[in-house]
PDB file with SEQRES, HELIX, SHEET and CRYST1 records, atoms N, CA, C and O in Angstrom:
SEQRES   1 A   75  MET ASN GLU GLU LEU ARG GLU ARG LEU ARG GLU LEU LYS          
SEQRES   2 A   75  VAL LYS GLN GLY MET ASN VAL GLU LYS LYS ILE ALA TYR          
SEQRES   3 A   75  LEU LEU LYS LYS GLU GLY ARG GLY LEU SER ARG ASN THR          
SEQRES   4 A   75  ILE THR LYS VAL ILE GLY GLU LEU GLY PHE PRO LEU LEU          
SEQRES   5 A   75  SER ASN ARG LYS LYS ARG ASN ARG THR ARG TYR LYS ARG          
SEQRES   6 A   75  PHE GLU ARG GLU LYS PRO ASN GLU LEU TRP                      
HELIX    1 AA1 GLU A    3  GLN A   16  1                                  14    
HELIX    2 AA2 GLU A   21  LYS A   30  1                                  10    
HELIX    3 AA3 ARG A   37  LEU A   47  1                                  11    
CRYST1    1.000    1.000    1.000  90.00  90.00  90.00 P 1           1          
ATOM      1  N   MET A   1       9.063   9.996  45.820  1.00  0.00           N  
ATOM      2  CA  MET A   1      10.475   9.964  45.468  1.00  0.00           C  
ATOM      3  C   MET A   1      11.290  10.792  46.409  1.00  0.00           C  
ATOM      4  O   MET A   1      10.943  11.949  46.643  1.00  0.00           O  
ATOM      5  N   ASN A   2      12.351  10.271  46.963  1.00  0.00           N  
ATOM      6  CA  ASN A   2      13.121  10.917  47.873  1.00  0.00           C  
ATOM      7  C   ASN A   2      14.116  11.935  47.334  1.00  0.00           C  
ATOM      8  O   ASN A   2      14.451  11.900  46.150  1.00  0.00           O  
ATOM      9  N   GLU A   3      14.582  12.818  48.161  1.00  0.00           N  
ATOM     10  CA  GLU A   3      15.339  14.027  47.632  1.00  0.00           C  
ATOM     11  C   GLU A   3      16.791  13.436  47.174  1.00  0.00           C  
ATOM     12  O   GLU A   3      17.464  14.079  46.369  1.00  0.00           O  
ATOM     13  N   GLU A   4      17.233  12.264  47.674  1.00  0.00           N  
ATOM     14  CA  GLU A   4      18.522  11.831  47.151  1.00  0.00           C  
ATOM     15  C   GLU A   4      18.378  11.395  45.718  1.00  0.00           C  
ATOM     16  O   GLU A   4      19.268  11.719  44.932  1.00  0.00           O  
ATOM     17  N   LEU A   5      17.414  10.737  45.324  1.00  0.00           N  
ATOM     18  CA  LEU A   5      17.136  10.346  43.940  1.00  0.00           C  
ATOM     19  C   LEU A   5      16.917  11.641  43.058  1.00  0.00           C  
ATOM     20  O   LEU A   5      17.435  11.760  41.947  1.00  0.00           O  
ATOM     21  N   ARG A   6      16.181  12.515  43.587  1.00  0.00           N  
ATOM     22  CA  ARG A   6      15.975  13.709  42.757  1.00  0.00           C  
ATOM     23  C   ARG A   6      17.253  14.377  42.524  1.00  0.00           C  
ATOM     24  O   ARG A   6      17.516  14.781  41.392  1.00  0.00           O  
ATOM     25  N   GLU A   7      18.160  14.545  43.596  1.00  0.00           N  
ATOM     26  CA  GLU A   7      19.442  15.110  43.380  1.00  0.00           C  
ATOM     27  C   GLU A   7      20.412  14.265  42.339  1.00  0.00           C  
ATOM     28  O   GLU A   7      21.215  14.860  41.621  1.00  0.00           O  
ATOM     29  N   ARG A   8      20.291  13.033  42.321  1.00  0.00           N  
ATOM     30  CA  ARG A   8      20.997  12.186  41.485  1.00  0.00           C  
ATOM     31  C   ARG A   8      20.517  12.364  39.928  1.00  0.00           C  
ATOM     32  O   ARG A   8      21.303  12.335  38.982  1.00  0.00           O  
ATOM     33  N   LEU A   9      19.078  12.556  39.812  1.00  0.00           N  
ATOM     34  CA  LEU A   9      18.594  12.935  38.498  1.00  0.00           C  
ATOM     35  C   LEU A   9      19.161  14.266  38.017  1.00  0.00           C  
ATOM     36  O   LEU A   9      19.551  14.415  36.859  1.00  0.00           O  
ATOM     37  N   ARG A  10      19.196  15.210  38.920  1.00  0.00           N  
ATOM     38  CA  ARG A  10      19.747  16.458  38.488  1.00  0.00           C  
ATOM     39  C   ARG A  10      21.299  16.394  38.192  1.00  0.00           C  
ATOM     40  O   ARG A  10      21.764  17.079  37.282  1.00  0.00           O  
ATOM     41  N   GLU A  11      22.048  15.623  38.913  1.00  0.00           N  
ATOM     42  CA  GLU A  11      23.418  15.485  38.497  1.00  0.00           C  
ATOM     43  C   GLU A  11      23.551  14.824  37.145  1.00  0.00           C  
ATOM     44  O   GLU A  11      24.414  15.238  36.371  1.00  0.00           O  
ATOM     45  N   LEU A  12      22.757  13.824  36.807  1.00  0.00           N  
ATOM     46  CA  LEU A  12      22.913  13.111  35.536  1.00  0.00           C  
ATOM     47  C   LEU A  12      22.439  13.976  34.452  1.00  0.00           C  
ATOM     48  O   LEU A  12      23.003  13.923  33.360  1.00  0.00           O  
ATOM     49  N   LYS A  13      21.391  14.816  34.668  1.00  0.00           N  
ATOM     50  CA  LYS A  13      20.875  15.624  33.694  1.00  0.00           C  
ATOM     51  C   LYS A  13      21.941  16.679  33.324  1.00  0.00           C  
ATOM     52  O   LYS A  13      22.222  16.882  32.143  1.00  0.00           O  
ATOM     53  N   VAL A  14      22.469  17.275  34.222  1.00  0.00           N  
ATOM     54  CA  VAL A  14      23.551  18.295  33.987  1.00  0.00           C  
ATOM     55  C   VAL A  14      24.689  17.655  33.183  1.00  0.00           C  
ATOM     56  O   VAL A  14      25.149  18.194  32.176  1.00  0.00           O  
ATOM     57  N   LYS A  15      25.111  16.515  33.653  1.00  0.00           N  
ATOM     58  CA  LYS A  15      26.395  15.886  33.130  1.00  0.00           C  
ATOM     59  C   LYS A  15      26.105  15.367  31.788  1.00  0.00           C  
ATOM     60  O   LYS A  15      27.014  15.378  30.958  1.00  0.00           O  
ATOM     61  N   GLN A  16      24.868  14.881  31.456  1.00  0.00           N  
ATOM     62  CA  GLN A  16      24.495  14.255  30.201  1.00  0.00           C  
ATOM     63  C   GLN A  16      23.948  15.066  29.133  1.00  0.00           C  
ATOM     64  O   GLN A  16      24.009  14.684  27.964  1.00  0.00           O  
ATOM     65  N   GLY A  17      23.370  16.259  29.500  1.00  0.00           N  
ATOM     66  CA  GLY A  17      22.860  17.082  28.596  1.00  0.00           C  
ATOM     67  C   GLY A  17      21.335  17.078  28.260  1.00  0.00           C  
ATOM     68  O   GLY A  17      20.468  16.827  29.097  1.00  0.00           O  
ATOM     69  N   MET A  18      21.098  17.379  26.964  1.00  0.00           N  
ATOM     70  CA  MET A  18      19.629  17.397  26.634  1.00  0.00           C  
ATOM     71  C   MET A  18      19.048  16.085  26.053  1.00  0.00           C  
ATOM     72  O   MET A  18      19.800  15.321  25.449  1.00  0.00           O  
ATOM     73  N   ASN A  19      17.852  15.822  26.200  1.00  0.00           N  
ATOM     74  CA  ASN A  19      17.204  14.624  25.733  1.00  0.00           C  
ATOM     75  C   ASN A  19      17.837  13.300  25.958  1.00  0.00           C  
ATOM     76  O   ASN A  19      18.009  12.497  25.042  1.00  0.00           O  
ATOM     77  N   VAL A  20      18.163  13.096  27.127  1.00  0.00           N  
ATOM     78  CA  VAL A  20      18.917  11.857  27.506  1.00  0.00           C  
ATOM     79  C   VAL A  20      18.122  10.919  28.535  1.00  0.00           C  
ATOM     80  O   VAL A  20      18.693  10.064  29.211  1.00  0.00           O  
ATOM     81  N   GLU A  21      16.919  11.138  28.578  1.00  0.00           N  
ATOM     82  CA  GLU A  21      16.035  10.339  29.535  1.00  0.00           C  
ATOM     83  C   GLU A  21      16.244   8.852  29.444  1.00  0.00           C  
ATOM     84  O   GLU A  21      16.257   8.124  30.437  1.00  0.00           O  
ATOM     85  N   LYS A  22      16.408   8.430  28.198  1.00  0.00           N  
ATOM     86  CA  LYS A  22      16.681   6.974  27.990  1.00  0.00           C  
ATOM     87  C   LYS A  22      18.013   6.570  28.606  1.00  0.00           C  
ATOM     88  O   LYS A  22      18.111   5.523  29.246  1.00  0.00           O  
ATOM     89  N   LYS A  23      19.009   7.374  28.421  1.00  0.00           N  
ATOM     90  CA  LYS A  23      20.338   7.081  28.992  1.00  0.00           C  
ATOM     91  C   LYS A  23      20.287   7.210  30.469  1.00  0.00           C  
ATOM     92  O   LYS A  23      20.979   6.450  31.145  1.00  0.00           O  
ATOM     93  N   ILE A  24      19.567   8.063  31.007  1.00  0.00           N  
ATOM     94  CA  ILE A  24      19.615   8.358  32.451  1.00  0.00           C  
ATOM     95  C   ILE A  24      18.784   7.102  33.097  1.00  0.00           C  
ATOM     96  O   ILE A  24      19.162   6.582  34.147  1.00  0.00           O  
ATOM     97  N   ALA A  25      17.677   6.675  32.422  1.00  0.00           N  
ATOM     98  CA  ALA A  25      16.994   5.404  32.912  1.00  0.00           C  
ATOM     99  C   ALA A  25      17.938   4.265  32.950  1.00  0.00           C  
ATOM    100  O   ALA A  25      17.889   3.486  33.902  1.00  0.00           O  
ATOM    101  N   TYR A  26      18.736   4.113  32.058  1.00  0.00           N  
ATOM    102  CA  TYR A  26      19.663   2.963  31.799  1.00  0.00           C  
ATOM    103  C   TYR A  26      20.807   3.118  32.943  1.00  0.00           C  
ATOM    104  O   TYR A  26      21.262   2.101  33.466  1.00  0.00           O  
ATOM    105  N   LEU A  27      21.191   4.207  33.264  1.00  0.00           N  
ATOM    106  CA  LEU A  27      22.342   4.422  34.309  1.00  0.00           C  
ATOM    107  C   LEU A  27      21.771   4.144  35.588  1.00  0.00           C  
ATOM    108  O   LEU A  27      22.385   3.450  36.399  1.00  0.00           O  
ATOM    109  N   LEU A  28      20.528   4.679  35.862  1.00  0.00           N  
ATOM    110  CA  LEU A  28      19.847   4.312  37.133  1.00  0.00           C  
ATOM    111  C   LEU A  28      19.523   3.019  37.356  1.00  0.00           C  
ATOM    112  O   LEU A  28      19.592   2.555  38.494  1.00  0.00           O  
ATOM    113  N   LYS A  29      19.108   2.242  36.242  1.00  0.00           N  
ATOM    114  CA  LYS A  29      18.816   0.900  36.415  1.00  0.00           C  
ATOM    115  C   LYS A  29      20.196   0.129  36.658  1.00  0.00           C  
ATOM    116  O   LYS A  29      20.159  -0.892  37.345  1.00  0.00           O  
ATOM    117  N   LYS A  30      21.277   0.520  36.186  1.00  0.00           N  
ATOM    118  CA  LYS A  30      22.565  -0.186  36.521  1.00  0.00           C  
ATOM    119  C   LYS A  30      22.937   0.115  37.986  1.00  0.00           C  
ATOM    120  O   LYS A  30      23.656  -0.683  38.588  1.00  0.00           O  
ATOM    121  N   GLU A  31      22.479   1.230  38.584  1.00  0.00           N  
ATOM    122  CA  GLU A  31      22.694   1.556  39.958  1.00  0.00           C  
ATOM    123  C   GLU A  31      21.658   0.832  40.860  1.00  0.00           C  
ATOM    124  O   GLU A  31      21.803   0.868  42.082  1.00  0.00           O  
ATOM    125  N   GLY A  32      20.677   0.213  40.322  1.00  0.00           N  
ATOM    126  CA  GLY A  32      19.687  -0.505  41.103  1.00  0.00           C  
ATOM    127  C   GLY A  32      18.418   0.330  41.439  1.00  0.00           C  
ATOM    128  O   GLY A  32      17.592  -0.043  42.272  1.00  0.00           O  
ATOM    129  N   ARG A  33      18.327   1.444  40.757  1.00  0.00           N  
ATOM    130  CA  ARG A  33      17.152   2.354  40.989  1.00  0.00           C  
ATOM    131  C   ARG A  33      16.417   2.533  39.601  1.00  0.00           C  
ATOM    132  O   ARG A  33      16.670   3.435  38.803  1.00  0.00           O  
ATOM    133  N   GLY A  34      15.567   1.647  39.449  1.00  0.00           N  
ATOM    134  CA  GLY A  34      14.848   1.556  38.150  1.00  0.00           C  
ATOM    135  C   GLY A  34      13.733   2.580  38.117  1.00  0.00           C  
ATOM    136  O   GLY A  34      12.811   2.478  38.926  1.00  0.00           O  
ATOM    137  N   LEU A  35      13.762   3.537  37.252  1.00  0.00           N  
ATOM    138  CA  LEU A  35      12.581   4.448  37.062  1.00  0.00           C  
ATOM    139  C   LEU A  35      12.258   4.403  35.544  1.00  0.00           C  
ATOM    140  O   LEU A  35      13.138   4.218  34.703  1.00  0.00           O  
ATOM    141  N   SER A  36      10.992   4.577  35.249  1.00  0.00           N  
ATOM    142  CA  SER A  36      10.551   4.810  33.883  1.00  0.00           C  
ATOM    143  C   SER A  36      11.022   6.022  33.242  1.00  0.00           C  
ATOM    144  O   SER A  36      11.334   6.975  33.958  1.00  0.00           O  
ATOM    145  N   ARG A  37      11.109   6.100  32.044  1.00  0.00           N  
ATOM    146  CA  ARG A  37      11.450   7.268  31.199  1.00  0.00           C  
ATOM    147  C   ARG A  37      10.410   8.481  31.457  1.00  0.00           C  
ATOM    148  O   ARG A  37      10.715   9.666  31.584  1.00  0.00           O  
ATOM    149  N   ASN A  38       9.234   7.972  31.501  1.00  0.00           N  
ATOM    150  CA  ASN A  38       8.144   9.093  31.851  1.00  0.00           C  
ATOM    151  C   ASN A  38       8.308   9.690  33.142  1.00  0.00           C  
ATOM    152  O   ASN A  38       8.194  10.908  33.282  1.00  0.00           O  
ATOM    153  N   THR A  39       8.576   8.896  34.127  1.00  0.00           N  
ATOM    154  CA  THR A  39       8.811   9.438  35.472  1.00  0.00           C  
ATOM    155  C   THR A  39      10.059  10.407  35.477  1.00  0.00           C  
ATOM    156  O   THR A  39      10.064  11.493  36.057  1.00  0.00           O  
ATOM    157  N   ILE A  40      11.119   9.879  34.757  1.00  0.00           N  
ATOM    158  CA  ILE A  40      12.331  10.727  34.785  1.00  0.00           C  
ATOM    159  C   ILE A  40      12.144  12.082  34.042  1.00  0.00           C  
ATOM    160  O   ILE A  40      12.696  13.110  34.435  1.00  0.00           O  
ATOM    161  N   THR A  41      11.310  12.030  32.908  1.00  0.00           N  
ATOM    162  CA  THR A  41      10.896  13.240  32.246  1.00  0.00           C  
ATOM    163  C   THR A  41      10.058  14.087  33.110  1.00  0.00           C  
ATOM    164  O   THR A  41      10.177  15.311  33.047  1.00  0.00           O  
ATOM    165  N   LYS A  42       9.269  13.565  33.864  1.00  0.00           N  
ATOM    166  CA  LYS A  42       8.320  14.353  34.790  1.00  0.00           C  
ATOM    167  C   LYS A  42       9.150  15.091  35.843  1.00  0.00           C  
ATOM    168  O   LYS A  42       8.958  16.276  36.117  1.00  0.00           O  
ATOM    169  N   VAL A  43      10.164  14.258  36.466  1.00  0.00           N  
ATOM    170  CA  VAL A  43      10.905  14.964  37.546  1.00  0.00           C  
ATOM    171  C   VAL A  43      11.797  16.003  37.015  1.00  0.00           C  
ATOM    172  O   VAL A  43      11.950  17.071  37.608  1.00  0.00           O  
ATOM    173  N   ILE A  44      12.433  15.698  35.833  1.00  0.00           N  
ATOM    174  CA  ILE A  44      13.350  16.701  35.193  1.00  0.00           C  
ATOM    175  C   ILE A  44      12.580  18.083  34.995  1.00  0.00           C  
ATOM    176  O   ILE A  44      13.129  19.161  35.223  1.00  0.00           O  
ATOM    177  N   GLY A  45      11.239  17.963  34.543  1.00  0.00           N  
ATOM    178  CA  GLY A  45      10.529  19.083  34.288  1.00  0.00           C  
ATOM    179  C   GLY A  45      10.223  19.758  35.655  1.00  0.00           C  
ATOM    180  O   GLY A  45      10.208  20.988  35.702  1.00  0.00           O  
ATOM    181  N   GLU A  46       9.995  19.071  36.694  1.00  0.00           N  
ATOM    182  CA  GLU A  46       9.750  19.644  37.947  1.00  0.00           C  
ATOM    183  C   GLU A  46      10.970  20.352  38.581  1.00  0.00           C  
ATOM    184  O   GLU A  46      10.829  21.312  39.339  1.00  0.00           O  
ATOM    185  N   LEU A  47      12.132  19.857  38.253  1.00  0.00           N  
ATOM    186  CA  LEU A  47      13.424  20.469  38.613  1.00  0.00           C  
ATOM    187  C   LEU A  47      13.691  21.785  37.904  1.00  0.00           C  
ATOM    188  O   LEU A  47      14.543  22.544  38.366  1.00  0.00           O  
ATOM    189  N   GLY A  48      13.035  22.088  36.848  1.00  0.00           N  
ATOM    190  CA  GLY A  48      13.261  23.366  36.197  1.00  0.00           C  
ATOM    191  C   GLY A  48      13.925  23.241  34.784  1.00  0.00           C  
ATOM    192  O   GLY A  48      14.104  24.234  34.080  1.00  0.00           O  
ATOM    193  N   PHE A  49      14.265  22.043  34.421  1.00  0.00           N  
ATOM    194  CA  PHE A  49      14.985  21.854  33.178  1.00  0.00           C  
ATOM    195  C   PHE A  49      14.008  21.982  32.003  1.00  0.00           C  
ATOM    196  O   PHE A  49      12.874  21.525  32.148  1.00  0.00           O  
ATOM    197  N   PRO A  50      14.347  22.548  30.895  1.00  0.00           N  
ATOM    198  CA  PRO A  50      13.382  22.696  29.666  1.00  0.00           C  
ATOM    199  C   PRO A  50      13.273  21.263  29.172  1.00  0.00           C  
ATOM    200  O   PRO A  50      14.230  20.490  29.216  1.00  0.00           O  
ATOM    201  N   LEU A  51      12.138  20.949  28.723  1.00  0.00           N  
ATOM    202  CA  LEU A  51      11.724  19.653  28.090  1.00  0.00           C  
ATOM    203  C   LEU A  51      11.593  19.815  26.648  1.00  0.00           C  
ATOM    204  O   LEU A  51      10.860  20.670  26.151  1.00  0.00           O  
ATOM    205  N   LEU A  52      12.293  19.005  25.982  1.00  0.00           N  
ATOM    206  CA  LEU A  52      12.309  19.099  24.445  1.00  0.00           C  
ATOM    207  C   LEU A  52      11.984  17.661  24.041  1.00  0.00           C  
ATOM    208  O   LEU A  52      12.574  16.693  24.521  1.00  0.00           O  
ATOM    209  N   SER A  53      10.933  17.571  23.056  1.00  0.00           N  
ATOM    210  CA  SER A  53      10.678  16.391  22.581  1.00  0.00           C  
ATOM    211  C   SER A  53      11.595  15.864  21.505  1.00  0.00           C  
ATOM    212  O   SER A  53      11.916  16.642  20.606  1.00  0.00           O  
ATOM    213  N   ASN A  54      12.040  14.656  21.501  1.00  0.00           N  
ATOM    214  CA  ASN A  54      12.954  14.271  20.375  1.00  0.00           C  
ATOM    215  C   ASN A  54      12.239  13.267  19.567  1.00  0.00           C  
ATOM    216  O   ASN A  54      12.879  12.534  18.813  1.00  0.00           O  
ATOM    217  N   ARG A  55      10.863  13.174  19.677  1.00  0.00           N  
ATOM    218  CA  ARG A  55       9.984  12.305  18.842  1.00  0.00           C  
ATOM    219  C   ARG A  55       9.608  13.134  17.546  1.00  0.00           C  
ATOM    220  O   ARG A  55       9.084  14.244  17.630  1.00  0.00           O  
ATOM    221  N   LYS A  56       9.874  12.593  16.480  1.00  0.00           N  
ATOM    222  CA  LYS A  56       9.476  13.175  15.159  1.00  0.00           C  
ATOM    223  C   LYS A  56       8.274  12.412  14.739  1.00  0.00           C  
ATOM    224  O   LYS A  56       8.226  11.195  14.918  1.00  0.00           O  
ATOM    225  N   LYS A  57       7.264  13.097  14.168  1.00  0.00           N  
ATOM    226  CA  LYS A  57       6.003  12.613  13.610  1.00  0.00           C  
ATOM    227  C   LYS A  57       6.479  11.850  12.283  1.00  0.00           C  
ATOM    228  O   LYS A  57       7.218  12.356  11.439  1.00  0.00           O  
ATOM    229  N   ARG A  58       5.968  10.616  12.227  1.00  0.00           N  
ATOM    230  CA  ARG A  58       6.259   9.884  11.087  1.00  0.00           C  
ATOM    231  C   ARG A  58       5.188  10.255   9.928  1.00  0.00           C  
ATOM    232  O   ARG A  58       4.025  10.511  10.241  1.00  0.00           O  
ATOM    233  N   ASN A  59       5.561  10.271   8.764  1.00  0.00           N  
ATOM    234  CA  ASN A  59       4.730  10.451   7.643  1.00  0.00           C  
ATOM    235  C   ASN A  59       4.002   9.239   7.412  1.00  0.00           C  
ATOM    236  O   ASN A  59       4.620   8.177   7.338  1.00  0.00           O  
ATOM    237  N   ARG A  60       2.686   9.283   7.284  1.00  0.00           N  
ATOM    238  CA  ARG A  60       1.790   8.227   6.969  1.00  0.00           C  
ATOM    239  C   ARG A  60       2.015   7.695   5.570  1.00  0.00           C  
ATOM    240  O   ARG A  60       2.087   8.486   4.629  1.00  0.00           O  
ATOM    241  N   THR A  61       2.125   6.436   5.399  1.00  0.00           N  
ATOM    242  CA  THR A  61       2.279   5.753   4.048  1.00  0.00           C  
ATOM    243  C   THR A  61       0.747   5.939   3.274  1.00  0.00           C  
ATOM    244  O   THR A  61      -0.291   5.479   3.749  1.00  0.00           O  
ATOM    245  N   ARG A  62       0.811   6.568   2.220  1.00  0.00           N  
ATOM    246  CA  ARG A  62      -0.344   6.619   1.407  1.00  0.00           C  
ATOM    247  C   ARG A  62      -0.527   5.318   0.558  1.00  0.00           C  
ATOM    248  O   ARG A  62       0.385   4.942  -0.177  1.00  0.00           O  
ATOM    249  N   TYR A  63      -1.525   4.735   0.643  1.00  0.00           N  
ATOM    250  CA  TYR A  63      -1.752   3.554  -0.177  1.00  0.00           C  
ATOM    251  C   TYR A  63      -2.168   3.945  -1.573  1.00  0.00           C  
ATOM    252  O   TYR A  63      -3.066   4.781  -1.664  1.00  0.00           O  
ATOM    253  N   LYS A  64      -1.650   3.466  -2.641  1.00  0.00           N  
ATOM    254  CA  LYS A  64      -2.065   3.763  -4.001  1.00  0.00           C  
ATOM    255  C   LYS A  64      -3.228   2.952  -4.318  1.00  0.00           C  
ATOM    256  O   LYS A  64      -3.176   1.723  -4.342  1.00  0.00           O  
ATOM    257  N   ARG A  65      -4.304   3.643  -4.567  1.00  0.00           N  
ATOM    258  CA  ARG A  65      -5.671   3.201  -4.732  1.00  0.00           C  
ATOM    259  C   ARG A  65      -5.886   2.888  -6.227  1.00  0.00           C  
ATOM    260  O   ARG A  65      -5.452   3.679  -7.065  1.00  0.00           O  
ATOM    261  N   PHE A  66      -6.467   1.891  -6.556  1.00  0.00           N  
ATOM    262  CA  PHE A  66      -6.756   1.682  -8.051  1.00  0.00           C  
ATOM    263  C   PHE A  66      -8.036   0.988  -8.158  1.00  0.00           C  
ATOM    264  O   PHE A  66      -8.508   0.349  -7.218  1.00  0.00           O  
ATOM    265  N   GLU A  67      -8.610   1.109  -9.312  1.00  0.00           N  
ATOM    266  CA  GLU A  67      -9.961   0.529  -9.491  1.00  0.00           C  
ATOM    267  C   GLU A  67     -10.007   0.092 -10.954  1.00  0.00           C  
ATOM    268  O   GLU A  67      -9.696   0.863 -11.862  1.00  0.00           O  
ATOM    269  N   ARG A  68     -10.420  -1.222 -11.166  1.00  0.00           N  
ATOM    270  CA  ARG A  68     -10.499  -1.673 -12.577  1.00  0.00           C  
ATOM    271  C   ARG A  68     -11.872  -1.370 -13.072  1.00  0.00           C  
ATOM    272  O   ARG A  68     -12.847  -1.193 -12.341  1.00  0.00           O  
ATOM    273  N   GLU A  69     -11.868  -1.322 -14.408  1.00  0.00           N  
ATOM    274  CA  GLU A  69     -13.215  -0.972 -15.048  1.00  0.00           C  
ATOM    275  C   GLU A  69     -14.087  -2.038 -14.930  1.00  0.00           C  
ATOM    276  O   GLU A  69     -15.283  -1.781 -14.796  1.00  0.00           O  
ATOM    277  N   LYS A  70     -13.641  -3.404 -14.961  1.00  0.00           N  
ATOM    278  CA  LYS A  70     -14.543  -4.484 -14.980  1.00  0.00           C  
ATOM    279  C   LYS A  70     -14.044  -5.548 -13.971  1.00  0.00           C  
ATOM    280  O   LYS A  70     -12.844  -5.626 -13.706  1.00  0.00           O  
ATOM    281  N   PRO A  71     -14.905  -6.314 -13.444  1.00  0.00           N  
ATOM    282  CA  PRO A  71     -14.345  -7.296 -12.382  1.00  0.00           C  
ATOM    283  C   PRO A  71     -13.525  -8.346 -13.039  1.00  0.00           C  
ATOM    284  O   PRO A  71     -13.799  -8.829 -14.138  1.00  0.00           O  
ATOM    285  N   ASN A  72     -12.472  -8.684 -12.283  1.00  0.00           N  
ATOM    286  CA  ASN A  72     -11.404  -9.700 -12.714  1.00  0.00           C  
ATOM    287  C   ASN A  72     -10.532  -9.209 -13.957  1.00  0.00           C  
ATOM    288  O   ASN A  72      -9.908  -9.963 -14.704  1.00  0.00           O  
ATOM    289  N   GLU A  73     -10.583  -8.012 -14.040  1.00  0.00           N  
ATOM    290  CA  GLU A  73      -9.697  -7.396 -15.133  1.00  0.00           C  
ATOM    291  C   GLU A  73      -8.285  -7.499 -14.823  1.00  0.00           C  
ATOM    292  O   GLU A  73      -7.465  -7.492 -15.741  1.00  0.00           O  
ATOM    293  N   LEU A  74      -7.933  -7.594 -13.626  1.00  0.00           N  
ATOM    294  CA  LEU A  74      -6.594  -7.726 -13.277  1.00  0.00           C  
ATOM    295  C   LEU A  74      -5.974  -9.062 -13.733  1.00  0.00           C  
ATOM    296  O   LEU A  74      -4.792  -9.106 -14.074  1.00  0.00           O  
ATOM    297  N   TRP A  75      -6.747 -10.125 -13.740  1.00  0.00           N  
ATOM    298  CA  TRP A  75      -6.167 -11.527 -14.091  1.00  0.00           C  
ATOM    299  C   TRP A  75      -6.278 -11.658 -15.630  1.00  0.00           C  
ATOM    300  O   TRP A  75      -5.888 -12.682 -16.192  1.00  0.00           O  
TER     301      TRP A  75                                                      
END                                                                             
């Protein structure tokens, strides 16, 4: 990755704020410089910006288990 692109990432990060890798990827794509969000996050970390995860863990759905006393008791 060249220094010009790194400097553009730095500009966008300072201008846009925190947790905007998706928006930066969109803006770079409009400029004709497509980069993945993972690459953008990696480079932003290398530039010294703090990395914060905006992903929240989803609660797993618990299935309600049941058992009938006899076969075909449901019908």
